[in-house]
N, C-alpha and C positions, 0 to 999 in steps of 0.2 A: 504494500500500500504506500502511495506517495505521501510526502509531507502535506500536500494540499488535502488529500483524502483524510488523513488523520485529523487535521485541523477542522475539517467539515464535520467529522464524526463527533469530536469533542465539543463542537459548538452547539450540538443538538441539546434540547432541554434535559434529556435523560442523563447526560454526562456533564452538564454545565457546572456541577459542583466541584469538578476536578480542574485543577490548573495544570495544563500540559506544557512540558518543556521539550522541544524537539532538538535532537542531536544527530549529527551525521558521523561524528567521530567519538570513539569511546574515551579518548583522552580528555575531550571537552566535558564529557559527562563526569569523569573522575574528578576534574577540577570543581565541578558544581557540587559534588558530594560533600565538599569541605564546608559548605555554607547552606545547603538545602537538604531537608529530610524528605526523601521520596517514599511515597506510598507504594508505587509499583513501577516496574520497567517493562515496556512493551517492545519486543524485538520483532521487526518486520524483516523476515529472511529474504535475502536477495536471490535472484535466479543465477547470478554469476558465482561460480564455485569459490573463488578467492574471497569475495566479499562475504559469502555465506560462512566460510571457515572463520573469518575474522569475527563475525557476529557470534558464532558458537563459542569461540575462545573467550570472547568478552562475557558471555553468559556464564561460562565456567568460572572465570575470575570473580565475577560479582557474587557468585554463590559462596565462595570462600572468604571474601572480604566483607560482604554485607548480606549475610544470609537472612536478615530480617525483611528485606525488600521483596515484594511479590514479583514473580517473573511470568510474563505472558508472551507466548510466541505466536506471531502471525505467519502462518505457512503459506507458500505460494498457491497450493491447491489441496484438494482432499487427500491425494496420494502422499504429498509431503507431510501433511498434518498427521496422517496415519503412521508414517515412518517415525516422526518425532515421538508420537505417542507410544509406539511399540518399543523404541530403542533408548529412550532417555532413562539412564540409571536412576535419576532422581525424579521426584514427583513435582513437575512444574505446576505453577498455579493454574495455568490454562493454555490451551492450544486452539486457535481458530483459523479456519481457512480464509484467505483473502479472496477466494473465488466465490464466496457466499454473497448473497444479496445484501444491500445496505441494511435492510431491516434485520436480517439474520446477524450481521456483524454487530449492530447496535445491541441487539438482544443478548448476544454472547458476552459483549464487553460489560454490559450492565450486571449480568449475573456474576461474572468473575470479579469485578471490582467491588461487588457487594459482599464478597466473602473476605473478611479481613483478618481472621484469626486462624485459619487452617487451609490446607490445600483443598481446593474445590473438588468434590466427587461427582459433579454434574456431567452431563453429556458433552460439555465443552472441554472437559479435561481428558485424562487418559481413557482410551477405549478399554473395555474389559478384554483382557487377553487370556484365552484359554491355554492351559498348559501345553497342549499339542501344537500351539502356534508360536511358542517361545523358541528363540534361537538356541541351538546347542552351543556348548563352549567352543567346539571346533568351528561352527558357523560364525560365531562372534569373532573368533581369532582371524578367520579369513577376511572378514569385513575390515577389521583393524589393519591388517596388512595391506589390503586394497587401498585404504585411505592414505597410506604412506607410499603408494606408487609401486608396490610389489606386483609382479606378474604371477600368473598361476604356477608356472614352473618354480619360480622363486619361493612362493608360498609353500608349495609342496616340499621343497628342500628345508625350509625353516621348520615346518611341522613334522618332517620326517615321514611323509605319506607319499603315495604315488599320485601322479597327476590326475588320473581318472577318479580317484577318491576325492580329491580336492574339487574337481569339477562337479561331482555328484553333490557334495556338501553345498557348493555355491548355488546349484540349481534348487536344492531344497530351501535354501535361504530366500531365494527369489520367490518361490511359491508361497512361503510363509508370510513374506512381507508384501505380497501382491504387486511386485514389480516385474516387468518383462524385458528389461534391457540392462546392459552393464552401467549405463548412465544412472538409471534408477537405483541400482545396487550401490553405486559409488556415492550417491546422495545419502543412502542409508549408512554407508561406512563412515562418511564424514560426521553424521549426527552421532553415531555410536562412539566415535573416537574423541569428540570434542565436548560433549555435554558432561556436566559434573555428576558426582556420585552421592551427594547428600545435601540436606538443607534443613533450616528451621525457619520460623516466621513470627513477626509481630507487626502491629499496625503502625502506619505512618500516613502522610497526607498528600504528597505530590505525585504526579505521574510523569515519568520520563519515557519518551518514545524515540526509537531509532528507525529511520527510514532512508 
């Protein structure tokens, strides 16, 4: 979602109680943290891989330095939203697809920002993942190696498995995650490699948005 789109969303009556601060760089946001208490941070994931990686790394850093700030991710589409939901080791406060209608985006944001003391368990947060849809340790390892540029033969060597076995695990991961290309699987690998592993939460007042 663009900066203009976020401004329009927060200008609507349902969200007018929140003061939104827009940042394009995480360094600028870190400077603002020294004098502003933020209620939540909204990350609008970019379609460009490098920018998306920077965004995920910033989200990880924020978890470890300011775990009290709520974290909401705006994914590019339903597929990416599902990948973030499936793969995030921590419980994000919420995940919303930018491909949703304005009415749906507004509804989701109101629900998420209304939950101030705990991770939201509503439909806008993590999808329920049945045990048979969870990635195995080998599948997760393959995705992590993929995120750092390893080829299938290189991954096979690292895991001491044959190439056919690695390809079979890769295919199983694609089926479980609902992706049908290496690009989609790389998106999943990036999310898995860069999202943080723990969190806690308390209430604050301002909303920071990255777009």
